[in-house]
N, C-alpha and C positions, 0 to 999 in steps of 0.2 A: 885716376878716374874722378871726374867731376860730374856729380849728379845734380839734376834740377830738382826743384821741390816736388814736381810731378813724379819723378823717379823715386824719391823717398816715400811719397805717398803709396806708390805701387808696391814697394818693398813692405811697408807697414801693413797695407791692406792684405797682402799675400799671407803674411804671418798671422794676422788677425783672423782671416777666413779659415786658415788651416787649423789653428788652435780651437776656434769656436766649433767648427765642424766635427773635430775629433771629440771634444768634450761633450757636445750634444749627442753624438752617436754612441758614446761608451755605454751608458745604461741600457739603451735600446739594444745595442749589439750584444751585450752580455746576456740580456733576457732571451733574445732570439737564439743565441748559441746554447743556452741552458735548455730551452725547449727542444731543440733539435737533438741534443746529446742525451738528455736524461728523461724526457717525457715521451711516452708513446701515445699517439693520437692519429686519427684519420686526417689526411691532408698534409702529412709531414713532407712528403715528396714535393707537393705543390709549393709549400713554404720554402723549401730549399731551392727550387727552381726560381721563385720570385726573388729570393735574396741574391742569387748569383746572376740574375738577368742583366744587371748593369755592366757586368764584366764582358758579356758577349755583345751587347749593343754598342754601336758607335756613340761616343759622348754627345755628338750633335743630335742624335735621335732622342737621347735622354733629355737634353735641353729643350727640344721641340715639344716633347710630351709634357714636360713641366710647364712650358709656355701655354699649351692648350689647357692645362689644369688650373694654373695660377693666373692666367691672363684675365683681363677685365671681363671677357665674355665666358670665361671658364667656369666650371661648376663650383670649384672652391674659391676661385678668384672673385667671382661675383659676390659671394657671401662675405669675403674679407673686405671687399670694397664697401659693402653696405655698413660694415662695422668700422669703416675708416682706416683699414689696414692695407697698405700698399706693399706688395712684394716684388713684382716685376721691375727690373732696372734699379734695384737697390742692393745694398750689401747683403741683406737677408737672402735674396735670390742666389747670390754667389755662395753663401754658406750652405743653403739647401742643395744646390747643384753639387758642390764638393762632397757633402755628406752622403748623398745618394750614390755617387760614382765610387767613393772609397769604402762604403759600407760593407760590400762583400769581402774585402780584404781583412777588415776588422773581425767580422764574424768567423771567417775561415781560420784565422790565427787563434781566436778564442776557442773554437771547436777542437783544434789540435791540442791546445792546453788542457781542455776538459777531458778529452778522450784519453789523455795520458795519466789521469788520476786513477790510482788503484781503487777498484770497486770495494775492496775489503775495508778501506778506510771509511767510505760512505756508509757501508752496512754496519760497521762498528759504531759509528756515530748514532745511527738510528736505533741500534740495539740498546744503546745506553740511554735511550729515551729522548734524544734530541729531536725537536720538530724540524720540518723541512727547511724553514728559514734559518734555524740555528745551524743546520748542516751546511746550508748555502753560505752563510757568513763566516763560519769557523773552519770549514774544510774545503769546500769547492772554490770559494773566492781566493783564499791565500794560495792554494795550489795551482790556480789558474793564472797567477801573476805573470809568469813568463809569457804566456800567450797574450795577456792583456798588454804587456809592454811591447811585444812584437807587433800586435795588431794596431796599437796606437801609433807606433813609429811608421808603419806602412801607410796607414791612413793619412797621417800628417804629410808624409812625402807625396802621396797621391793628390791630396788636396792642394798642396803647394804648386803642383804642376798642372792642375786642371785648367783646361782651355775651352774645349768644344761646347760643353753644356753651359759653362759660365757665360760665354759670349752671347749665347742665345737668350738666356733668361735675365742676365744682369747687364748685358751690353758692355761697351768699352768706354766708360765715362771716366776721364782722368780725375783723380782725387776722390772719386765716389765708388766706382766698381772696378777700376782698372788695376788688375794684379800684375805680377811680374810677367807671366806668359802673354798676357794681352798687350803689355807695353812692348815686349820684345817683338810681337807680331806687328805692331804699329811701326816700330823702328825699322824692322826688316823690310817693310813695304816701301821704305824710302832709301834710295841708293846712297844718300848723304848721311845716313844715321847708323851705319854699320857698327861704328865704334861704340855707340851707346847700347846697341843691341847686345854686343859682345860683353860689355861691362855688366849688364843685367844678367847675362848668362853666367858670368863668373860669380856674381852674388848668389844666384840660385844654387849653383854647385856648392858654394861655401856653406849655405844654410843646410843643404842636404847632407853634407859631410859632418856637420856638427850634430845633426839629428842621428845619423848612423853611428857616430862615435859614442854619443850618450846611450844609445840603445845597446851597443856592445858592452859598455862599462856596466850598465845595469844588469844585463844578462849574465855577465861573469860573476857579479856580486850575488845574484840569486842562485847561481850554480854552486857557489862556495857554501852558501847557507844550507843547501840540500845535502 
């Protein structure tokens, strides 16, 4: 397999977008999962619906809505343009699109981890005088680690393969916003570039296998500690 500099850029950008989207989403996803699992408030059902909405919407719809919001004439986009911040057709847009599409998978995994925590451990912590943030950091966070690892792996993999929303808000600009799926799409559109498309598919599969392998190794280590 002989890759061009554009192909190497696509591989690098894919990994960069997936890692950034996952890291940016982790604290927000943990907070949302905590609210849904442990806090009682009005509108919880609405929050759950909004969190899971990207799973039911076509990625292209998500991308178009982001384009309306972050575009030059969009409500948020106009404010950002005034501040000299450009989002559309940049790598930032690709990260935002990947984060939104993969966010429900992260929250769902974190919720499963939190719901598996024995309530007696939390009650014991509070009985001993621990404040809510102490309980969060010393009980809930460590016991949610398996869900955190699973959610991060799923979100990374989902971000790595994101196509529909990304091409709408970030475009398909080689060396700037072109990720592996976008490069494969471009190669697949040309009958003379099938070999390059297949080569990038193999790279994508290899990266996914590495992520899944690391996830299984970490999950087994955590299971042994328990």
